[in-house]
N, C-alpha and C positions, 0 to 999 in steps of 0.2 A: 503490498499501497504506500509506503514510505516513498521508493521507488516508483510510480507510479505518479505520486504528487509531485518527485521532484522534474518527473520528465514532462508532464504540464508543466510549471510554473520555464521550465528550460525551452521551452515552445510557445510560450505567451512575450517573453524577450525578446527570442528570434524573429516572431513575428511581428514585434514594435518596430528594431532593425527594420522589418525592410517594409515597413509601413513609412518610418522616416524620408528614405528613399525612395519613394512611391510604387514599391510592388503591391503593394498591399491598401485594398479603397475602407477597410473596415477598421473605426476606433479599439485601436488595445490598451488596456491598461496601464496607466505605469506609475509609481511610487521613486520617494525620494528618502533613506533615511540617513542619516548623519549626527555621532556619535560622540559626542565633547567635540564635535566641528568637523570628524574625519567621518567621509561620504562611506561607508560600508554599501549599497545598496547592490555591485557589483557582488561583492562579496556576498554577499546572505541568497538570494537572487534563485541558488540552484539550489538552496536549503529549503527555501520558505514553502511552509504546510499553510500557516491561515495569517492575517492580520487586520487584525480588529481593531475601532477605535468608536468610542460611546463619546459625544459632544454633549454633557447635560446642560439643561437648564437651573439655571441658579447656582448656590453653591457650592454644589457637589461637585469631588474634581472630577474631571475627566479622566478617560482609560485610555492606555493603550496599549495591548495585547496581541505579544508575537509568540508564532508555533514554527520552528525550525528543527531542521532534521539533520541528526547530529549520530547518521548511520555509522559516520569516518573514525570518531570520536575527537575532529577534530575541535570547536567549537570550544573555548570560553568562556566557562560563566560570568559573566560583567559583575561590576562590583556593585553596591546599590550607592545609589547618589551619582551616578554615570547619567549627562544629562542626553536625549533624544528628541532628535528634529524632525519632523514628519510632514512630506510634501506628497500629495497624493492627486491624480490627473488622469488627461486622455491623450495616444498621440497624434488628435488634431483639434488640443484645446488647449495642449499646456498643463502644468502643475500650478494647483493652489495649497500656499501656504498652510498646516494647520494645527502649528505650532509647538512647542517646549512640551518635553515630559519626563520624567526624576523618576528612574527605575528602584523599588521599593519591594519590586518581590518576584524571587528568580526560582523558578522546580525543573530538574531535568530529571527521568524516568525513563523508563525500558524494559524490556524490549519491544519494539523497536525503541533505538537512545532517542529521547524529542525532549528540547530545553525551551523550555515556555518562562516569558519576561515580560512583566506587569508594570508599566509604568505611568505615574500619576501628572497631571497639571502641576509644571513646576510654579506656575504661578502662587500654587497653595501653602506660602510660608507657614515654617513649623510654630509658626508663633499664631497664628487660627488655632491651635491645639491647645493652647496652655490657658488651663483658667485662669481668670483674674477678679477683682473685685473693685469694679468704679462704678460711681455715680454720677447722673447728669441732673441739673431741675433747669428750670426755665428755657431751655433752650427749642432744636430744629433736629431736624431728621439728617441736617443738610452737614451739622456743626458735629455728630453725633458720628456719623458716616465718612468725612473729613477726620475727626481721632483714633477712626478704626484704622482709618485706610492709612496716617502718617506711621503708625508704632508698628504697621508691620510692611514698610517700606512700597509703596505703594500709591497712586497718585488718583485722585477721588475723580471720580466726571458723574453726577448725579443731575437724572431730570429737573428741569426748570422746577414742573409741577409739585415737585416732590421733595424738593432742596428745604423749603420755607417751611412745611408742614412746623408744626407746633408741637414739640414736649417739655408736657412738664413736669414728671418726673420718670425717672428713666433709672436702674440698678439693674448693675450686670453684680450679681453676687456666685462665685464661685462659677463663674460661666464662659465657657471658649466664646472670641472671636465669632467665630464660624455657627456658634450655635446662635451669641446674638443675633446674627445677621438674617440668623433664620426666619429668627423668631418677630422681626423688623419686618421684615418679608412677607409675614403671616398676619403682622399688625394691619400693613398699610397697603397693601394690597400689592403686594412689590416684588420683583424678581431684583438682587445681588447678585451677581456673579464680578469674580475674578476672570480676565482675559487681558495678555499682551503688557503685563506691568501694571494694568488698571481697575483698580473696584469698581464697577459698575453699576449705578442707581437705576431701575426704566420702573412706571408701572404697567403689571403681570399682563392689561391690557392687549400686549402687543400690538405689534405690526409698525413702532416707531424705537428710532435710534436713543441715543441720551439727550443728545441734543434736541430732540424732540422730529425731529423727519424723519419721513414717511421708509422704512423700510420697501425694498424689492417687494412685489407682490407675484407669485410661483402658480402660475395654470401648469395641474396635470393632468392628464388624460389617461384613459381603460390601455391604452397601448405602453402608457408610461410604467404601467403596473407591472409587479408580477405576479403577487398577492393581495389582499385587503381584509383586515376585519372591523365589521362596524358595531358601537354597539350604543345603544337607545336605553336610558336609563333613567329609572318613576324617580325624579329629583321633587317630587310634585305632593312628596308625603312630612315633607318640612315645611310651612308657610313663610317661614322667617326664623332669623338671628339674635340669641337673645347674651347681652353678657352683663356680669354683675359688677358693678362701683361700690364704695363708700362713701358718703359725703361726706366733705369735711368737715361740715357744723352736725354734724351726727353721728351715732355708729349705727347709725342703720344702712340694712343692703339694698342697691337702689337697681334700677335694672334700666336698662339701654336694648331698643329694639330697629333692626335693619328688615325688612320685610312688615310683614302680619300676618295676621290670623292666629289660631287658637292652636297649631300644630306646630311650636319652635322650637328649636336648638340652641339647645344651653350651651354655653364655655365655660368652660373649666377653670380657667383663671380671673383669679381676680383684678379689676381696677381699679387706680389713685383715683380719676374722677371720670365725670360724665363723655370728656373727647373723648377719650384713648375707648373707655366703654365701646362709645357708639362708632367711632373706626372700627377696633377688630370687630365688631357684629357685622359692621357693611363689611369687611373684607371677607368675612365665610360667607357672607351670605352670596358676593360676586363669584367666590368660589363654587360651591353649589352648581349657580347658574352654569359657570359654563364646562363642567364636568356632568353636563346633563348628558350628552353627545362626546363619544370618542372615536378616532379614528386608529387606523394600526397603518401603513400604507408601507409596502415594502419595492421601492423600482427596481425593475431589472436592468436596465445600466440607471450609477448612480452618480449623483451632482453633488461632486466636491465643497461646492461654493455655498451648498446649504446649508446653516446654521440657525439654531433654535432664533425661536419670537418675531421669524418667519406667518406671514399668512400666506391661505390659497386655497384656488376655489378648486376643485375636484370637474371634470367632465364626462361623460360617457360611461359614469361608472355603479348611480345607481340612484335615482330622481332625489328621493331624501339625503341622501349624502350629496348630492350635485346644489341643492337647492339653498344651502347656509355656506360661511365662507367657516373656513378654518386655522384655529394657530395653532404653529409650529409648537411643540416641546423639544425633550432628548432627540437629537440626530447619533443615528449607529448605522456604521463602514465596517463593509466587511470586503477581502482582497479573498480569495482563496484560488486555490490550483482550479475543482470541480465548476464551481460557480462565480469564478471572477469577480470584477468591482459592483457590489449592490450596495443597497441602502434602504435601511428603518427609519420612518416616518413614525413620530409620537404626535397626534394630535389629537387638537381637542374641541370645541364651539366657540364661537368667535363671540362677545358680546358685544354693543352696539357701544359706542363709546359716552350714547347721553345717556345709557345706564347707570354707569359708574357714579352721577352725580346723587345717587336717586338712595335718601337713605331708610326711608321708608311707606309702604301702602295704604295708605289708611279707607282706601276706601271700603275695606269687607266683601269684598268680594263682590262684592254689589256694585259694577263698574259698567256706566255709558258710553263706550265708543272699544276701539280696539287700535293700540300702532303697532306699528311696527317699521323696524328702517333695514333701509339693502342697502350696496356698497355698489356706486355707479360706475359702470365696467369704461366710460369713458377718463370721468376726471375719479377715477377711485373714493371717491367723496361720501360719507353719510347723505342718503338722504330720507324721507319719512312717505311713511304711506296710513290713514286715517280709515276707519269704519264708524259712523256713530258720532256720537260727543262727545270732547276730550275734554268734557271737569273731569272726568274720573276714568281715565282709559286703563284697558290690560294692554301692556307692555309684553310683547315676545319676547321671549330669552335674546333666541338668534338671532343674528345679522346676514341678514339673505344676498344669494350672490348675487339678484338680480330685480329689478323693479318687477318682473315678471311673476317669481317666486314668494317674494314679499307678497303680490298681489292673492295669490295661492291661499298664502299665512290668512291674511287678514281676512279676507273670504269667507274660507272655514272656519276662522273663530269668533264674527261675526255671526256668522246662521247658527253656528253651536249657542251662544249665548242668547240668540232669541229662540227656538226652541227650548229652551230655560225656562226663559219669560213667558212664555204663552200656558 
């Protein structure tokens, strides 16, 4: 099996060479790997069994996995701390830099003898795992993130919409910076991540860079995909989210609610003030709505330029899947001798930006109409469609991929509401 893998990979390398001189019109997967600056791609290409890269959304470290044949026993086990840098691409479009990774796990097994190497994002310093004791009062999210970035030798880049958000009291009690960033992301409905020496923080709604500019919107067709798995979950069992806080002037526990209704999800953590509790409740309510539909999509021919936080439109897969805009999460790259270079995307339904400002639904279920948003295909902006009177409309959770899809959803919901009123 190892010999066959080596032969197949070697054949792929030869094909790449023929393509570069014009003898082969079919694009061939290419990669480049350096160890502490030294290019080793040609040395390991006859031994490569598989290469896997997981580009994670959020503060979790990106991981690079290499599996190499050591059939002749000539491979040396690399030391921990060695820095790998990876480029992936195709012979007809060139290579894309996929970042640097620090070796932190090696395994040698046999027979047949195989060396497995795992490396994690070099940007996540060891300091992120150190537990600290810090407190902040009357500050902003931007100031807190700047402090975390500075003590980890990173540059902070924070979305303008998040940087000025107030924090009345924040305690880091025997807690690592990595855990604190995760907690802040949950409370502020944001994504904090470390890339290329920068601590980035942006709204979890996706589709925009830290500067607020629109990220590329990607359209994928049925022909692009090799496999897909669509899951529609019933999140309507919860009508909203409730968080508790203690009033400064009394010991009585108070509550803040995002959404509305009888069946509320309670957050375990108690907050020090109403503003923090309401913000956390809203963030969790948004996450519940975004998670109402998920899609795993495998590309038969990987696109190395795709990263987390992009938005997608699907075409020709299934009506319900094609109808809405998708928000990208983790991206997994896979390069093997048998399957070639493929990619798996983790997607979830995108919410309209308008919904992000809605803290509560005060209608009590007595809606006067329906409101939906869709992405204009020409301009990329969000536009609205309505039915009925708009004093207390029911806001549809998905951002629709076209005006026609939004119109069908509005008509369907409006008809259902009228039937229930008869």
